[in-house]
C-alpha positions as CSV (number, residue, x, y, z in Angstrom):
1,M,0.0,0.0,0.0
2,Q,1.1,3.6,-0.7
3,V,0.0,6.5,1.4
4,I,-0.4,10.2,0.4
5,L,-0.1,12.6,3.3
6,G,-1.6,15.8,2.2
7,G,-4.1,14.4,-0.4
8,G,-6.4,16.9,-2.1
9,G,-3.9,19.6,-2.8
10,A,-2.3,20.7,-6.1
11,I,0.1,17.7,-6.0
12,G,-1.8,15.2,-3.9
13,T,-4.7,14.9,-6.2
14,E,-2.6,14.4,-9.3
15,L,-0.3,12.0,-7.5
16,A,-3.3,9.8,-6.6
17,K,-4.2,9.6,-10.3
18,A,-0.6,8.8,-11.2
19,L,-0.1,6.0,-8.7
20,K,-2.9,4.0,-10.3
21,T,-0.3,3.1,-13.0
22,Y,1.4,1.0,-10.5
23,N,-1.7,-1.0,-9.5
24,T,-1.2,-0.2,-5.9
25,T,-3.7,0.3,-3.0
26,I,-3.7,4.0,-2.2
27,R,-4.7,5.7,1.1
28,I,-5.3,9.4,1.0
29,V,-4.7,11.3,4.3
30,S,-5.7,14.8,5.2
31,R,-7.9,16.6,7.6
32,T,-10.9,16.2,5.3
33,P,-9.8,13.5,2.8
34,K,-11.7,12.7,-0.4
35,K,-11.3,9.9,-2.9
36,V,-9.6,10.6,-6.2
37,N,-9.9,7.1,-7.6
38,E,-12.9,4.9,-6.8
39,E,-10.8,2.3,-5.0
40,D,-8.9,4.8,-2.8
41,A,-9.0,4.4,1.0
42,I,-9.3,7.6,3.0
43,F,-8.1,8.5,6.5
44,A,-8.7,11.7,8.4
45,A,-5.7,12.9,10.3
46,D,-3.9,16.0,11.6
47,L,-0.2,15.6,10.6
48,T,0.9,17.5,13.7
49,D,-0.6,14.6,15.8
50,E,2.1,11.9,16.2
51,T,-0.5,9.2,17.1
52,A,-2.7,10.0,14.1
53,V,0.3,9.9,11.7
54,N,1.3,6.5,13.0
55,K,-2.2,5.1,12.4
56,A,-2.3,6.8,9.0
57,V,0.8,5.1,7.6
58,E,0.1,1.6,9.1
59,G,0.8,-1.0,6.5
60,A,2.4,1.4,4.1
61,D,5.3,0.5,1.8
62,V,5.8,4.0,0.5
63,V,4.7,7.3,2.1
64,Y,4.5,10.5,0.1
65,L,4.5,13.7,2.1
66,V,3.1,16.3,-0.2
67,A,1.2,18.4,2.3
68,G,1.1,22.2,2.1
69,L,0.8,24.6,5.1
70,P,-0.6,28.2,5.2
71,Y,2.0,30.6,3.8
72,K,2.9,32.0,7.2
73,L,6.4,32.0,8.6
74,K,5.3,31.2,12.2
75,V,3.2,28.3,11.1
76,W,6.1,26.9,9.0
77,Q,8.6,27.3,11.9
78,T,6.3,25.5,14.4
79,Q,4.5,22.9,12.3
80,W,6.9,21.8,9.6
81,P,9.6,20.3,11.9
82,Q,6.9,18.7,14.0
83,I,5.2,17.1,11.0
84,V,8.4,15.8,9.5
85,R,9.5,14.3,12.8
86,N,6.2,12.6,13.1
87,V,6.3,11.2,9.6
88,I,10.0,10.0,10.0
89,R,9.1,8.2,13.2
90,A,6.1,6.6,11.6
91,C,8.0,5.5,8.5
92,E,10.8,4.0,10.6
93,Q,8.3,2.1,12.8
94,Q,6.4,0.8,9.7
95,K,9.6,0.2,7.7
96,A,8.1,2.3,5.0
97,K,10.0,4.4,2.4
98,L,9.5,8.2,2.5
99,V,9.2,10.5,-0.5
100,F,9.2,14.2,0.6
101,F,7.9,16.8,-1.9
102,D,10.0,20.0,-1.4
103,N,10.6,23.4,-3.0
104,I,13.8,25.3,-3.8
105,Y,13.9,27.7,-0.8
106,L,16.9,26.1,0.9
107,Y,19.3,26.9,-2.0
108,G,21.5,29.9,-1.9
109,Q,20.4,32.9,-4.0
110,E,23.6,32.9,-6.1
111,S,22.4,29.5,-7.4
112,I,18.9,30.6,-8.5
113,G,20.1,31.3,-12.1
114,H,20.8,27.6,-12.7
115,L,19.5,25.3,-10.0
116,T,20.7,21.7,-9.9
117,E,20.5,19.1,-7.1
118,D,24.1,20.0,-6.2
119,A,23.3,23.7,-5.5
120,P,24.7,24.7,-2.1
121,V,22.3,24.8,0.9
122,D,22.5,28.4,2.0
123,P,18.9,29.8,2.4
124,P,18.7,33.6,2.3
125,S,15.2,33.6,3.8
126,K,13.6,32.5,7.1
127,K,11.2,30.2,5.2
128,G,14.2,28.7,3.4
129,K,15.9,28.0,6.8
130,V,12.9,25.9,7.8
131,R,13.2,23.9,4.5
132,A,16.9,23.4,5.2
133,Q,16.1,22.2,8.7
134,I,13.6,19.6,7.7
135,A,15.7,18.3,4.8
136,Q,18.5,17.8,7.3
137,L,16.2,15.9,9.6
138,I,15.4,13.5,6.8
139,F,18.9,12.9,5.6
140,E,20.3,12.5,9.1
141,E,18.0,9.5,9.5
142,V,19.0,8.2,6.0
143,K,22.7,8.5,6.9
144,A,22.2,6.7,10.2
145,G,20.6,3.8,8.2
146,R,17.2,4.1,10.0
147,L,15.2,5.5,7.0
148,T,15.0,5.0,3.3
149,A,13.9,8.3,1.8
150,M,14.2,10.7,-1.1
151,I,13.5,14.4,-1.5
152,V,11.9,15.6,-4.8
153,R,11.9,19.2,-5.6
154,A,9.9,21.4,-8.0
155,A,10.2,25.0,-9.1
156,D,7.2,27.3,-8.6
157,F,4.3,25.4,-10.2
158,Y,1.4,25.8,-12.5
159,G,-1.3,23.4,-13.7
160,P,-5.0,22.8,-14.4
161,G,-7.6,23.6,-11.8
162,I,-5.3,24.8,-9.0
163,N,-5.5,28.0,-7.0
164,T,-2.1,28.1,-5.3
165,S,0.0,29.0,-8.4
166,V,1.3,32.6,-8.3
167,L,1.6,32.6,-12.1
168,Q,-2.1,31.7,-12.5
169,E,-3.3,34.0,-9.8
170,T,-1.5,37.1,-11.0
171,V,-1.5,36.5,-14.8
172,Y,-4.1,34.1,-16.0
173,K,-6.9,35.1,-13.5
174,N,-6.3,38.8,-13.9
175,F,-6.6,38.4,-17.7
176,R,-9.7,36.4,-17.2
177,K,-11.2,39.3,-15.2
178,G,-10.2,41.8,-17.9
179,K,-7.4,43.3,-15.7
180,A,-3.8,43.8,-16.3
181,A,-1.4,40.9,-15.4
182,F,0.7,41.5,-12.3
183,W,4.3,40.3,-12.4
184,M,6.2,40.1,-9.1
185,G,9.8,41.4,-9.7
186,D,11.7,41.9,-12.9
187,R,9.7,40.8,-16.0
188,S,12.9,40.5,-18.1
189,K,14.3,37.7,-16.0
190,I,13.9,34.0,-16.7
191,H,11.5,32.1,-14.4
192,S,10.9,28.3,-14.6
193,F,7.6,26.7,-13.6
194,T,6.9,23.0,-13.0
195,Y,3.7,21.6,-14.5
196,T,1.8,19.9,-11.6
197,P,0.7,16.7,-13.6
198,D,4.3,16.2,-14.7
199,A,5.5,16.6,-11.1
200,A,3.0,14.1,-9.8
201,R,3.7,11.5,-12.5
202,A,7.4,11.8,-11.9
203,T,7.0,11.6,-8.1
204,A,5.0,8.4,-8.5
205,L,7.7,7.0,-10.9
206,L,10.5,7.8,-8.5
207,G,8.6,6.4,-5.5
208,N,8.3,3.1,-7.4
209,T,12.0,3.0,-8.5
210,P,14.0,1.3,-5.8
211,D,17.4,2.7,-6.8
212,A,16.1,6.3,-6.8
213,Y,16.1,6.5,-3.0
214,N,18.5,8.3,-0.6
215,Q,19.1,11.2,-2.8
216,V,17.5,14.4,-4.2
217,W,15.7,14.7,-7.5
218,H,14.6,17.8,-9.4
219,L,11.2,17.0,-11.0
220,P,10.9,17.3,-14.7
221,T,10.5,20.9,-15.8
222,S,10.6,22.4,-19.3
223,D,14.0,23.6,-20.4
224,E,12.5,26.6,-22.1
225,K,13.9,29.8,-20.8
226,F,10.8,31.9,-20.5
227,T,11.0,35.4,-19.0
228,G,8.1,37.1,-17.2
229,N,7.3,38.9,-20.4
230,D,7.2,35.6,-22.3
231,W,4.7,34.1,-19.8
232,I,2.5,37.2,-20.1
233,D,2.7,37.1,-23.9
234,L,1.8,33.4,-23.9
235,F,-1.3,33.7,-21.7
236,A,-2.5,36.8,-23.6
237,Q,-2.0,35.0,-26.9
238,M,-3.8,31.8,-25.8
239,M,-6.6,33.7,-24.2
240,K,-6.9,36.1,-27.1
241,V,-6.9,39.1,-24.8
242,K,-5.1,42.4,-24.9
243,R,-1.6,42.2,-23.4
244,K,-1.6,44.5,-20.3
245,A,0.9,44.1,-17.5
246,V,2.0,45.8,-14.3
247,T,5.4,45.2,-12.6
248,V,5.2,44.8,-8.8
249,S,8.5,45.8,-7.3
250,K,9.8,44.8,-3.9
251,P,9.1,48.2,-2.3
252,M,5.5,47.9,-3.7
253,V,5.2,44.4,-2.2
254,R,6.4,45.7,1.1
255,L,3.9,48.5,1.0
256,M,1.1,46.1,0.0
257,G,2.1,43.9,3.0
258,L,0.9,46.6,5.4
259,F,-2.6,45.7,4.3
260,N,-2.3,42.2,2.9
261,P,-0.8,39.4,5.0
262,L,0.2,37.3,2.0
263,M,2.1,40.1,0.5
264,K,3.9,40.6,3.8
265,E,5.0,37.0,3.6
266,M,6.3,37.5,0.0
267,V,8.8,40.3,0.8
268,E,11.6,38.0,1.9
269,M,11.2,35.8,-1.2
270,M,11.5,38.6,-3.8
271,Y,15.1,37.7,-4.4
272,Q,13.7,34.8,-6.5
273,N,11.9,37.3,-8.8
274,N,14.6,39.9,-9.4
275,R,17.1,37.6,-11.0
276,D,17.0,34.7,-13.5
277,Y,15.4,31.6,-11.9
278,F,16.1,28.5,-14.0
279,F,15.3,25.0,-12.7
280,D,17.5,22.2,-14.2
281,S,16.0,18.7,-14.1
282,T,18.7,17.1,-16.3
283,K,19.4,14.4,-13.7
284,F,15.8,13.1,-13.9
285,K,15.7,13.4,-17.7
286,K,18.9,11.3,-18.1
287,R,17.6,8.7,-15.7
288,F,14.2,8.5,-17.3
289,P,14.7,9.5,-21.0
290,H,11.3,8.3,-22.1
291,F,9.4,10.6,-19.7
292,K,7.6,13.3,-21.7
293,T,7.8,16.8,-20.1
294,T,5.0,19.2,-21.0
295,S,6.0,22.3,-22.9
296,Y,4.9,25.7,-21.5
297,E,2.6,26.2,-24.5
298,N,0.8,22.8,-24.0
299,G,0.7,23.3,-20.2
300,T,-1.0,26.7,-20.7
301,K,-3.5,25.1,-23.2
302,E,-4.4,22.5,-20.5
303,I,-5.0,25.2,-17.9
304,L,-7.4,27.0,-20.3
305,A,-9.1,23.7,-21.3
306,A,-9.8,22.8,-17.6
307,E,-11.9,25.9,-17.0
């Protein structure tokens, strides 16, 4: 049996679909879980509750931690280490493998222009320091021989039917409302985005590949070097709307943060938007050469078709 902790989110739902390829029994775990496939089992649990997590992963061969938390620093600092410790202990007790779905916040800002799995861990943000802490928790257990695990990482993401993509919230949805697209930071800089169905299919593949464990993988992402302007142009062209765009600078984000809690949380992350941000998934593509990565044009088409 394979268990998804954090089912129902942008990755969890697609992952449940992808795992059916492997003819496995799937248990979806969240506070309010819902089936994705007819045969899925569901289990309600709070991942900050160690006892609940232990019960949630009983009988599991592979556990996928793909949960998301509210985008608030204090929540991340208190809940992420607690959740990861709970999951590690449960996996060790059940002798289950762990696949942890991560982002790129722990990498140093000098690496953002070309991110590989070997980029130095040197987080410039407080949220990045949390991600570095929990990655260390996982690999300390791997190194000690108590846990078999991998960390898979994605760039900022986009995909059909999701409402947690900054790209879709600020460009696609603004165009749909007849407004100008907003772009956080420098529109002339490259910014990679990982397509969520690709990320989920690749996560399922990695989780079912025994020799993929005990290392980090960047999930397959298009090699196209789109700038903010390219993304805005693509959505305007596909949606057949007038191309209108507004650049939101760091000082503007800071000012908006006085009235908008989410914008306040974004200020420390603006370093990712004011320089090239290119996500390299060559390692995965070499290991799985037959995996088809979705182009940005086709990904955008799928987003529009899903509405």
